[in-house]
Every structure is written in structure tokens, then in C-alpha cells.
C-alpha positions as CSV (number, residue, x, y, z in Angstrom):
1,X,1.1,32.9,30.9
2,X,-2.6,33.3,29.8
3,X,-4.8,30.3,30.1
4,X,-5.0,29.9,26.3
5,X,-2.3,30.8,23.9
6,X,-3.4,31.2,20.2
7,X,-1.7,28.7,17.9
8,X,-1.1,29.9,14.3
9,X,-1.6,27.5,11.5
10,X,-0.4,28.3,8.0
11,X,0.6,26.3,4.9
12,X,4.3,25.5,4.6
13,X,6.4,23.0,2.5
14,X,6.1,19.5,3.9
15,X,8.7,18.8,6.6
16,X,9.2,16.0,9.0
17,X,8.1,16.4,12.6
18,X,11.1,17.2,14.7
19,X,10.7,17.0,18.5
20,X,13.4,18.2,20.8
21,X,15.0,15.3,22.5
22,X,15.3,15.4,26.3
23,X,18.8,15.7,27.8
24,X,19.9,14.0,30.9
25,X,19.6,16.1,34.1
26,X,22.5,18.5,34.4
27,X,24.5,18.4,37.5
28,X,26.1,21.8,37.5
29,X,27.9,22.6,40.8
30,X,28.1,26.3,41.6
31,X,31.2,27.7,39.8
32,X,32.0,29.6,43.0
33,X,29.8,28.8,45.9
34,X,29.2,31.7,48.2
35,X,31.8,31.7,51.0
36,X,29.9,34.2,53.0
37,X,26.5,34.1,54.7
38,X,23.4,34.7,52.6
39,X,23.0,38.4,51.6
40,X,26.8,39.0,51.0
41,X,27.6,40.0,47.3
42,X,28.1,36.9,45.1
43,X,27.7,38.5,41.6
44,X,30.0,35.9,39.9
45,X,28.0,32.9,41.1
46,X,25.7,31.0,38.8
47,X,23.1,28.7,40.4
48,X,23.1,25.0,39.5
49,X,20.3,23.6,37.3
50,X,18.0,20.8,38.3
51,X,15.8,19.1,35.8
52,X,16.2,18.9,32.0
53,X,16.6,21.6,29.5
54,X,17.2,21.7,25.7
55,X,20.5,23.5,26.3
56,X,24.1,22.2,26.7
57,X,26.1,23.2,29.8
58,X,28.1,25.7,27.6
59,X,24.9,27.3,26.4
60,X,23.5,27.6,29.9
61,X,26.7,29.3,31.0
62,X,26.3,31.8,28.3
63,X,22.6,32.3,29.0
64,X,23.1,32.9,32.7
65,X,26.4,34.8,32.3
66,X,24.9,38.2,33.1
67,X,22.3,37.4,35.7
68,X,24.6,37.6,38.8
69,X,23.4,40.0,41.5
70,X,24.7,41.2,44.8
71,X,22.8,38.6,46.8
72,X,22.0,34.9,46.3
73,X,18.2,35.6,46.4
74,X,18.3,38.3,43.8
75,X,20.7,36.1,41.6
76,X,18.3,33.2,41.8
77,X,15.3,35.4,40.9
78,X,17.1,37.1,38.0
79,X,18.6,33.9,36.6
80,X,15.1,32.2,36.7
81,X,13.6,35.1,34.8
82,X,16.5,35.1,32.3
83,X,16.2,31.3,31.6
84,X,12.4,31.5,31.4
85,X,12.6,34.3,28.8
86,X,15.1,32.3,26.8
87,X,12.9,29.2,26.9
88,X,9.8,31.1,25.8
89,X,11.8,32.9,23.0
90,X,12.9,29.5,21.7
91,X,9.4,28.1,21.6
92,X,9.2,26.2,24.9
93,X,6.2,28.4,25.9
94,X,4.9,26.4,28.9
95,X,8.3,25.3,30.4
96,X,8.8,26.8,33.9
97,X,11.8,27.7,36.0
98,X,11.5,27.7,39.8
99,X,13.9,29.0,42.4
100,X,15.0,26.6,45.2
101,X,16.5,28.0,48.4
102,X,17.2,24.6,50.0
103,X,19.7,23.2,50.2
104,X,21.8,26.3,50.6
105,X,22.9,28.3,48.6
106,X,20.0,27.4,46.3
107,X,19.4,26.3,42.7
108,X,17.1,26.6,39.7
109,X,14.6,23.8,38.9
110,X,13.4,23.5,35.3
111,X,10.1,21.7,34.6
112,X,9.6,21.1,30.9
113,X,6.2,21.9,29.6
114,X,4.5,19.1,27.8
115,X,1.5,18.4,25.5
116,X,-0.7,16.4,27.9
117,X,-3.8,16.0,25.7
118,X,-4.7,16.2,22.0
119,X,-8.3,17.2,21.0
120,X,-9.2,17.2,17.2
121,X,-12.5,18.2,15.7
122,X,-13.5,17.7,12.0
123,X,-16.7,17.0,10.1
124,X,-15.0,14.0,8.5
125,X,-14.6,11.4,11.2
126,X,-12.2,9.3,9.0
127,X,-10.0,12.4,8.5
128,X,-10.2,13.2,12.2
129,X,-9.0,9.7,13.1
130,X,-6.2,9.8,10.6
131,X,-4.9,13.1,11.9
132,X,-5.1,11.9,15.4
133,X,-2.9,8.9,14.6
134,X,-0.5,11.1,12.7
135,X,-0.1,13.5,15.7
136,X,-0.3,10.8,18.4
137,X,3.5,11.0,19.0
138,X,3.0,14.6,20.2
139,X,1.2,13.4,23.4
140,X,3.6,13.6,26.4
141,X,6.2,15.2,24.3
142,X,7.9,18.5,25.2
143,X,5.9,21.5,23.8
144,X,8.1,23.2,21.3
145,X,6.2,25.6,19.0
146,X,8.6,25.2,15.9
147,X,8.3,21.4,16.2
148,X,4.6,21.7,16.6
149,X,4.3,23.9,13.5
150,X,6.3,21.3,11.5
151,X,4.0,18.6,12.7
152,X,1.0,20.6,11.5
153,X,2.7,21.3,8.1
154,X,3.0,17.5,7.8
155,X,-0.8,17.2,8.5
156,X,-1.5,19.6,5.6
157,X,-0.1,16.9,3.2
158,X,-3.0,14.6,4.1
159,X,-5.5,14.6,1.3
160,X,-8.7,16.5,2.2
161,X,-7.1,18.7,4.9
162,X,-8.1,22.3,4.5
163,X,-7.7,25.2,7.0
164,X,-6.2,24.2,10.4
165,X,-7.1,26.4,13.4
166,X,-6.4,25.7,17.0
167,X,-5.2,26.9,20.4
168,X,-3.2,25.7,23.4
169,X,-5.1,25.4,26.7
170,X,-4.0,24.5,30.2
171,X,-4.8,21.2,31.7
172,X,-6.3,22.1,35.1
173,X,-4.1,24.4,37.1
174,X,-0.8,23.0,36.0
175,X,0.7,25.5,33.5
176,X,3.3,22.9,32.4
177,X,0.6,20.6,31.0
178,X,-0.9,21.8,27.8
179,X,-4.0,20.8,25.9
180,X,-3.7,21.1,22.1
181,X,-7.1,21.8,20.5
182,X,-7.3,21.6,16.7
183,X,-10.2,22.2,14.3
184,X,-9.7,20.8,10.8
185,X,-11.7,22.0,7.8
186,X,-12.3,19.5,5.0
187,X,-11.4,20.3,1.5
188,X,-12.8,18.1,-1.3
189,X,-10.2,16.4,-3.4
190,X,-10.1,17.9,-6.9
191,X,-9.9,16.1,-10.2
192,X,-6.2,16.3,-11.3
193,X,-4.5,15.4,-14.5
194,X,-2.1,16.1,-17.3
195,X,-2.5,16.2,-21.1
196,X,0.4,16.3,-23.5
197,X,1.2,16.3,-27.2
198,X,4.7,15.0,-28.2
199,X,6.6,13.8,-31.2
200,X,8.1,10.6,-29.8
201,X,5.4,8.1,-30.9
202,X,5.8,4.4,-31.5
203,X,7.4,2.7,-34.4
204,X,4.7,1.6,-36.9
205,X,1.8,3.4,-35.3
206,X,3.0,7.0,-35.9
207,X,5.5,9.6,-35.0
208,X,3.1,11.7,-32.9
209,X,1.1,10.9,-29.8
210,X,-1.1,12.6,-27.3
211,X,-1.5,11.4,-23.7
212,X,-4.1,12.3,-21.1
213,X,-4.1,11.1,-17.5
214,X,-6.9,11.9,-14.9
215,X,-6.7,11.2,-11.2
216,X,-9.3,11.6,-8.5
217,X,-8.7,10.8,-4.8
218,X,-11.5,10.0,-2.3
219,X,-14.0,9.4,-5.1
220,X,-16.2,6.8,-3.4
221,X,-14.4,6.4,-0.1
222,X,-11.8,8.4,1.8
223,X,-8.3,7.7,0.5
224,X,-9.4,5.7,-2.5
225,X,-7.9,6.5,-5.9
226,X,-9.4,6.5,-9.4
227,X,-7.1,6.8,-12.4
228,X,-7.9,6.9,-16.1
229,X,-5.3,6.9,-19.0
230,X,-5.8,7.6,-22.7
231,X,-3.1,7.6,-25.5
232,X,-3.5,8.2,-29.2
233,X,-0.8,7.7,-31.8
234,X,-0.8,8.9,-35.4
235,X,1.3,10.0,-38.4
236,X,1.4,13.1,-40.4
237,X,-1.2,12.0,-43.0
238,X,-3.0,12.2,-40.5
239,X,-4.1,8.6,-39.7
240,X,-4.9,7.0,-36.3
241,X,-2.2,4.5,-35.5
242,X,-3.1,3.5,-31.9
243,X,-5.7,3.9,-29.2
244,X,-4.7,2.8,-25.7
245,X,-6.9,3.2,-22.7
246,X,-7.0,1.9,-19.1
247,X,-8.6,2.6,-15.8
248,X,-7.6,1.6,-12.3
249,X,-9.2,1.9,-8.9
250,X,-7.6,1.5,-5.5
251,X,-9.7,0.7,-2.4
252,X,-8.3,1.0,1.1
253,X,-9.2,-2.1,3.0
254,X,-7.7,-0.7,6.2
255,X,-5.1,1.8,7.2
256,X,-2.3,-0.4,6.0
257,X,-4.0,-2.6,3.3
258,X,-4.8,-1.4,-0.2
259,X,-6.6,-3.4,-3.0
260,X,-6.1,-2.2,-6.6
261,X,-7.8,-3.4,-9.8
262,X,-7.1,-2.2,-13.3
263,X,-8.2,-3.1,-16.8
264,X,-7.0,-1.9,-20.2
265,X,-7.6,-2.1,-23.9
266,X,-5.5,-1.1,-26.9
267,X,-5.7,-1.3,-30.7
268,X,-2.7,-0.7,-32.9
269,X,-2.7,-0.2,-36.7
270,X,0.6,-0.3,-38.7
271,X,-0.1,2.9,-40.5
272,X,3.5,3.6,-41.3
273,X,3.9,0.2,-43.1
274,X,3.5,-0.1,-46.9
275,X,1.4,-2.4,-49.1
276,X,0.1,-5.4,-47.2
277,X,1.8,-4.4,-44.0
278,X,-0.5,-1.4,-43.8
279,X,-3.4,-3.9,-43.2
280,X,-1.8,-5.4,-40.1
281,X,-3.3,-4.5,-36.7
282,X,-3.2,-5.8,-33.1
283,X,-5.7,-5.8,-30.3
284,X,-4.9,-6.3,-26.6
285,X,-7.0,-6.7,-23.4
286,X,-5.3,-6.6,-20.0
287,X,-6.4,-7.0,-16.4
288,X,-4.6,-6.8,-13.1
289,X,-5.4,-7.2,-9.4
290,X,-3.0,-6.2,-6.6
291,X,-2.8,-6.2,-2.9
292,X,-0.4,-3.9,-1.1
293,X,0.6,-3.8,2.6
294,X,2.2,-0.7,4.2
295,X,5.2,-1.9,6.1
296,X,6.4,1.5,7.4
297,X,5.3,5.1,6.9
298,X,6.6,8.3,8.4
299,X,6.8,11.9,7.5
300,X,9.8,11.4,5.2
301,X,9.7,7.8,4.0
302,X,7.6,4.7,3.3
303,X,7.9,1.0,2.6
304,X,5.3,-1.3,1.3
305,X,5.0,-4.9,0.0
306,X,2.8,-5.9,-2.9
307,X,1.7,-8.9,-4.8
308,X,-0.3,-8.9,-8.1
309,X,-1.7,-11.1,-10.8
310,X,-1.9,-10.0,-14.4
311,X,-3.5,-11.5,-17.5
312,X,-3.6,-10.3,-21.1
313,X,-4.9,-11.4,-24.5
314,X,-3.2,-10.4,-27.7
315,X,-4.9,-10.7,-31.2
316,X,-3.4,-10.1,-34.6
317,X,-5.3,-9.2,-37.7
318,X,-4.6,-8.8,-41.4
319,X,-7.2,-6.8,-43.3
320,X,-9.6,-7.4,-40.4
321,X,-9.1,-11.2,-40.2
322,X,-7.2,-13.2,-37.6
323,X,-3.6,-13.7,-38.7
324,X,-0.7,-15.8,-37.2
325,X,1.4,-12.8,-36.2
326,X,1.5,-13.2,-32.4
327,X,4.4,-15.2,-31.0
328,X,2.9,-18.3,-29.4
329,X,-0.5,-17.6,-30.9
330,X,-0.1,-20.2,-33.7
331,X,-2.4,-20.2,-36.7
332,X,-5.3,-18.9,-34.5
333,X,-3.5,-15.5,-34.2
334,X,-4.2,-14.9,-30.6
335,X,-2.4,-15.6,-27.3
336,X,-3.6,-15.4,-23.7
337,X,-0.9,-15.3,-20.9
338,X,-0.4,-14.2,-17.3
339,X,2.0,-13.9,-14.5
340,X,2.5,-13.1,-10.8
341,X,4.5,-10.1,-9.6
342,X,5.6,-9.4,-6.0
343,X,8.0,-7.1,-4.4
344,X,8.8,-4.0,-2.3
345,X,8.0,-0.4,-3.0
346,X,10.0,2.3,-1.2
347,X,10.4,6.1,-1.2
348,X,11.6,9.0,0.9
349,X,13.0,12.4,1.1
350,X,15.4,14.7,3.0
351,X,16.1,18.4,2.7
352,X,17.9,17.9,-0.6
353,X,17.2,14.4,-1.7
354,X,14.1,12.5,-2.8
355,X,14.0,8.9,-3.9
356,X,11.6,6.1,-4.8
357,X,11.4,2.8,-6.6
358,X,10.7,-0.9,-6.3
359,X,12.3,-4.3,-6.3
360,X,10.2,-7.2,-7.8
361,X,10.1,-10.8,-8.9
362,X,8.0,-12.3,-11.8
363,X,6.6,-15.8,-12.1
364,X,4.8,-16.9,-15.2
365,X,1.4,-18.8,-15.0
366,X,0.9,-21.6,-17.6
367,X,-2.8,-21.9,-16.7
368,X,-3.8,-18.8,-18.6
369,X,-2.8,-20.3,-22.0
370,X,-4.4,-23.0,-24.0
371,X,-2.7,-26.4,-24.6
372,X,-2.0,-25.5,-28.2
373,X,-0.6,-22.1,-27.2
374,X,1.7,-23.8,-24.6
375,X,3.0,-26.1,-27.3
376,X,3.5,-23.2,-29.7
377,X,5.5,-21.3,-27.0
378,X,7.5,-24.4,-26.2
379,X,8.6,-24.5,-29.9
380,X,10.3,-21.1,-29.2
381,X,11.8,-22.4,-26.0
382,X,9.3,-20.7,-23.7
383,X,7.8,-22.6,-20.7
384,X,5.3,-20.2,-19.1
385,X,5.2,-22.2,-15.9
386,X,9.0,-21.9,-15.5
387,X,9.3,-18.3,-16.7
388,X,11.0,-16.3,-13.8
389,X,12.7,-13.0,-13.5
390,X,13.8,-10.4,-10.9
391,X,14.3,-6.7,-11.3
392,X,14.0,-3.3,-9.9
393,X,13.7,0.4,-10.7
394,X,15.0,3.4,-8.7
395,X,14.7,7.2,-9.1
396,X,16.8,9.8,-7.3
397,X,16.5,13.6,-7.3
398,X,19.2,15.7,-5.7
399,X,18.7,19.4,-5.2
400,X,22.2,20.6,-5.5
401,X,21.2,24.3,-5.3
402,X,17.9,26.1,-5.2
403,X,18.0,26.4,-9.0
404,X,20.0,23.3,-9.9
405,X,18.8,19.6,-9.5
406,X,20.0,16.3,-10.7
407,X,17.6,13.5,-11.7
408,X,18.8,9.9,-12.0
409,X,17.0,6.7,-12.9
410,X,18.2,3.1,-13.1
411,X,16.3,0.0,-14.0
412,X,17.3,-3.7,-14.3
413,X,15.7,-7.0,-15.0
414,X,17.3,-10.5,-15.1
415,X,15.4,-13.4,-16.6
416,X,16.4,-16.9,-15.4
417,X,14.9,-18.4,-18.6
418,X,12.9,-17.4,-21.7
419,X,9.9,-15.2,-21.0
420,X,6.6,-14.6,-22.7
421,X,6.5,-11.1,-24.3
422,X,4.3,-9.6,-21.6
423,X,7.0,-10.3,-19.0
424,X,9.8,-8.8,-21.0
425,X,11.9,-5.6,-20.5
426,X,11.4,-2.7,-23.0
427,X,13.5,0.4,-23.6
428,X,12.4,3.7,-25.2
429,X,11.0,7.0,-24.2
430,X,8.3,5.3,-22.1
431,X,11.1,4.3,-19.7
432,X,12.7,7.8,-19.9
433,X,15.1,7.8,-22.9
434,X,14.2,11.1,-24.4
435,X,14.2,11.3,-28.2
436,X,13.5,7.6,-28.9
437,X,10.2,6.0,-29.8
438,X,8.0,4.9,-26.9
439,X,9.4,1.4,-27.2
440,X,12.3,0.7,-29.5
441,X,13.9,-2.6,-28.3
442,X,12.8,-5.3,-25.9
443,X,14.1,-8.6,-24.5
444,X,13.9,-11.0,-21.6
445,X,16.6,-9.2,-19.5
446,X,17.6,-5.6,-19.7
447,X,19.1,-2.5,-18.0
448,X,18.8,1.2,-18.2
449,X,20.6,4.3,-16.8
450,X,19.5,7.9,-17.3
451,X,20.5,11.3,-16.0
452,X,19.1,14.8,-16.3
453,X,20.6,18.1,-15.0
454,X,17.8,20.7,-14.5
455,X,19.1,24.3,-14.3
456,X,16.6,27.1,-13.8
457,X,18.4,30.4,-14.8
458,X,15.1,32.4,-14.7
459,X,12.2,32.3,-12.4
460,X,9.4,34.9,-11.9
461,X,6.1,34.4,-10.2
462,X,4.6,31.3,-11.9
463,X,6.9,31.4,-14.9
464,X,10.3,29.7,-15.3
465,X,12.8,28.7,-17.9
466,X,14.9,25.6,-17.5
467,X,17.8,24.2,-19.4
468,X,18.0,20.4,-19.2
469,X,21.0,18.5,-20.6
470,X,20.3,14.7,-20.6
471,X,21.9,11.4,-21.3
472,X,20.5,7.8,-21.2
473,X,21.4,4.4,-22.4
474,X,20.0,0.9,-22.1
475,X,20.4,-2.6,-23.3
476,X,18.5,-5.9,-23.6
477,X,19.5,-9.6,-23.7
478,X,17.6,-12.6,-24.9
479,X,18.9,-16.2,-24.9
480,X,17.4,-18.5,-27.5
481,X,19.2,-21.7,-26.6
482,X,22.3,-21.5,-28.7
483,X,21.5,-18.0,-30.0
484,X,22.1,-14.9,-27.9
485,X,20.5,-11.7,-29.0
486,X,21.8,-8.4,-27.4
487,X,21.1,-4.8,-28.3
488,X,21.9,-1.4,-26.9
489,X,20.4,2.0,-27.6
490,X,20.9,5.5,-26.1
491,X,20.2,9.1,-26.5
492,X,21.7,12.4,-25.4
493,X,21.0,16.1,-25.9
494,X,19.8,19.3,-24.4
495,X,16.3,20.9,-24.2
496,X,14.8,24.1,-23.0
497,X,11.7,24.0,-20.9
498,X,9.4,27.0,-20.5
499,X,6.8,26.8,-17.7
500,X,3.9,29.2,-17.4
501,X,1.4,28.2,-14.7
502,X,-0.3,25.0,-15.8
503,X,1.4,25.0,-19.2
504,X,4.9,23.7,-20.0
505,X,6.7,23.5,-23.4
506,X,9.8,21.4,-24.1
507,X,11.9,21.9,-27.2
508,X,15.4,20.6,-27.7
509,X,18.0,18.8,-29.7
510,X,18.6,15.1,-29.3
511,X,21.0,12.6,-30.8
512,X,20.5,8.8,-30.6
513,X,23.4,6.4,-30.6
514,X,23.9,2.7,-30.9
515,X,20.8,2.6,-33.1
516,X,22.4,1.5,-36.4
517,X,21.1,-2.0,-35.9
518,X,17.6,-0.6,-35.2
519,X,16.6,0.9,-38.6
520,X,13.1,1.9,-39.3
521,X,10.8,4.7,-40.3
522,X,11.3,6.3,-36.9
523,X,14.7,7.5,-38.1
524,X,12.9,9.7,-40.6
525,X,10.7,11.3,-38.0
526,X,11.3,14.8,-36.8
527,X,12.6,13.5,-33.5
528,X,14.7,10.9,-35.4
529,X,16.4,13.9,-37.1
530,X,17.2,15.6,-33.8
531,X,14.3,17.8,-32.8
532,X,12.3,16.9,-29.7
533,X,9.0,18.7,-28.7
534,X,6.5,18.2,-25.9
535,X,3.6,20.4,-24.9
536,X,1.9,19.7,-21.5
537,X,-1.0,21.0,-19.6
538,X,-1.5,20.3,-15.9
539,X,-4.8,20.6,-14.1
């Protein structure tokens, strides 16, 4: 074997690192020990194996089945060459097979080649350290080229990693001890985002909405994240019905701790209302701070714990003047509230499955509201300091065939008592029910189930056509002392999705059900009459 063996690095789909497990030493006695002195023909004899190999006894019997020769010495030599060739062919390029003549009649000794040292070079020292930690499990592992390639593919998923070049060297004079040398080129993280125009707006603020999201990783520091969001609603007049914007920034405190802060602002005008209702508008300010701790992260799954505090202020206006239209705001027409949220995030994937979600708990904070607001809320049976709820959300994608996948979503929240509106559970297209307004119903407790079957009958280069039948349903529950309010809504239909590079267009038929008790102008929208449309651009 040459002192240095080139190691190819090329982009592949992300796969977990799979290192061959060691087997216990095989204790194969000779099938038919030579009964004659050394040098007499023993062509049916196979030498025993000492050391560990990646093969089972049955596989070894098959590999060495044709290496018998007239003499023990020639049999040992031929079998050693045969087993070495098989090991190299299977990717164990620095494993070695030696012949032993003592004790008689002889044996083969297998010494597994290992990665003894890992050397990484990059102009980004932070990236260099992160890759070293990601590949640290390779040190002292058996050198297996397919497993090594999978590990390098996993490295390619790290933000900022560009071209990977490297080679395998020998540690000293021992050919079974390899040194892995890698050079990592740094690629700047690009600005990414999505913009869309769709016809599932929000009741009161307009049937149409446009949404834009922009994300930038490693903006100020490696592995930080900046995100900006903008949404506009309007009707066919055209008239602006809502403007919603927010920004968030995540700062990595360490390898396992992440601090996130966000702030948002929105203004909504009831442009679909008639007469005096047309003069009603709302304004909201929001802020949130969150700390997150990574509990476990591997190539195919992660777990983290988080805790956050949120606060918001809602104002109502009539013809530009404050109006008592906010629940809990009293005659002043504004309400400030807040709550704590803590829980677990999780996610993972296998060859055909991908999943993610969270489990959380909510706790209201009375200190954000004024005394008069607390009294106003109490009149409706809401005690902010006692407001508590638990819930969760889960997504699952199952790739049934290369061109068929199933997407499932479930969400649930249970309130132990009455909640302020900012802690409630809302149902609509914002949570995944296609063909409904962004938010149609809300309550203290709620549930949702949704499914999509994505079939791709045509795919060519960067173009594809997909057929997506879908079904979703959800419900809410609110307990006002002796009055219980429950509501359920759902939607079902089928859409066609055409994808051409960065563009995608969705057009389909949708039918809502269980909505007779949710009348409104939205039922006269285009989507309310059964036609759903969504145009997206990714960058």
C-alpha cells in the first residue's frame, strides 16, 4: 500500500455516520487439520482466523473456499492474499492479514486498520473546531472508506462548509494506523428566503395576502441566525387590511446554549366590514426572549429544552381613537399581557421517515397587566396569574416510494382554566388547514389533525408536477364557568403543484366543512367558493 492514499470528497445526500462494529475474535478450528507432515497436499483445508474481521464465519468460509493449495505454506499465502483483497475491496484499505506458521499447522492473523489521528485545517477556526468534534468518534475506529465517506457527507451539512479535500497517511511505519488529513474550504452563508402570494387571507382584513421571509445564518457570529418576516393582507378593492412584521435573532452562547430574541408589530384594519365597522382597527406590539439548551444531537436526531418569556400589547381604535374593543382592556381600549413557555423540541430522520415537533407548558404572568386590566379580565373569569396550559405539535413525513410521500401533522392544547387571548389555540390555514382563512376559530383548548399525500407523477431536471390530496380538521373548547363553547372546522380537497426551479404554483379545489356556525365574508371569497391558489418563490 502506498504511504498516502487519496481520499475522494464529493457532495451526497445527508446520511448518518455508520461505522462497522467489531466482532468478537473468531475461533475457527481447521475444518480438516493436515494429517500428514508439512508439504503433503491439503487442498481442502482452510486455515483458522485469529483477530477480528467484519465477516461472519459463513462469509469467511465462502471467501476462503477456493484458496486451498497442495501445501500448507502455499495455502496460507494464497488465503492471506484472498482475504486481503476482499478487505480492500470492501473498503478496509489498511487492514492487514498475516500468515502464522506456529503453532502447526498455521493460521491467519487479521489486524484491523484504524484511524489513529485526525488533522483538520480551515481558515475558520470555529468551523475547524466544530468539524473536529463532529468527526471525533472516528478516532481509533476501524478505517472503512464507505463509512468515512458517509461521515464526510454529514460534515457537508454544517453551515459554511464548502469543498472538502483530504488524504490518508500512515502513522510512522505501521500500515494499520492511518492519519486522516482534511482541508475544509469555507463558503459564506447566503441570504435565503421565500415570498408568496395566496388567496387565504384573514377574515376582516382581506381575502388575499402576501408573505415574505428572509433568513441569514452566521450574520454577526458563526452559527447565529437572523430572520425577518413580513405579511400584507388586502381585499379586491384593493385596500390594505393588515401589515405584520417581525424580526428575530439567535445568538449561540456556546455549543449547546442558544439565546433568541424577537420583536414584532402588526396593524389590522377591518376593510371588509361595512359602515362604522370599516373604521375599526387594531395594533399590536410583541416581544419574546428564549433560552435553549441542546440535550442531544447526532447525525439523525436532536433534542433540546427551551424556556421563554413573551409580552404583548393590544390596542383597539375606532376612526383613529382608542375604543373599548379589546377583551380585558376596559374603556381604555388596550391590554398588556404576558406568559412563560417551556418545553422540549425534538426532531429526527431515517431513510424513509422524518419527524419534528415540541411539547410545551404555558404559565400566565399577572405582572404585565395593570390593576384595572386584571379586574377587567377577572370579570370574564380570567386570572392571568393562574392561567395554565399544556400542549404539543408533531409533524411526520413518510417517504412511501421515491415519488410518493405522506405528510401528517397533529397539534393539541389543554387549558386548565381560562386563558388570556395571547395564550389561546387558533385554527386556520396558519396551522395547516388549506382553504380556510389564516385564523378562523380560537379557544383556550384545541386540537388539530391534518394529512397530505404528495404524489409526483412527472419529474424532469428541476421541474416537477405533484398531485396533493389533503384533509384536515380541528376543534376548540372554551369554558366560561357555566357556559361551554365548542367549535369544529375542517377542509378537504386536492391540488396540483407545479415546480420549476425556484418557483412553485399551487392550484386546487377545496371544500370546507363544519363551518355553518362560522359565517362571514370569507365564505364569499374565491377560496370560500372552492378555488385555492398559492404562488411561491424561493431564493
